[in-house]
N, C-alpha and C positions, 0 to 999 in steps of 0.2 A: 327244904322249903323255907321261905322267908318267915320271920316271926310275925309278920303283919296279919297272917291268917288268910291271905288272898292266894288262891291257887291259880297261877298263870295258865295252867293247862285247860281250865274250864272257862268257857266264854260266857259272859253275862248277856243281858238283854242289849240289843243294838240301840245305840243312842241316835235319835234322829236329829239332823241339823234343823235349825229354826225354820228354814224355808221349805222343809219337807212336811211340815204340818199343814193340814187343810186350812186352818184358820189363817195361817200366814199367807198362803197362796190366795185366799179370798181377799185379804187385806191388800195385797199387791195388785190384784185385779181391780179393786175399787179405786185404789190410789192412782193407777195409771190409765184406767179405762180400757185395758187390753183384755183379750180372752185368756182363758185358762191355758190353752195350748201355747200362746205367745209367752205367758209368764213361765210355764214349765220349760220351754225352750231357752229362755233367758237364764234360768237357773242352771241348766246344763252347760251353757256356753260361758257365762260370766262367773259361776261359782255360787256359793251359798249365802253370801253376805247381802243384806237388804240394800245397802248403799249401792253396790255394784249393779244389782238388778234394776233398781230405780233409775240409775244413770243410763243403763242399756235400753230401758223401755221408754225413756223420756224423749227419744228421738222422734 
């Protein structure tokens, strides 16, 4: 095992992407005027970056 003390066989807590947080989805809803379903679909299609989602929902 590595000297760093990190055991690669044990998984830690899952890290959420910024756009998977409820407050981030709420921000995107307010910023674009779109529904939660539309925002979540844009996240699935465009990926987790705020810029890509804002561009996708700006249409």
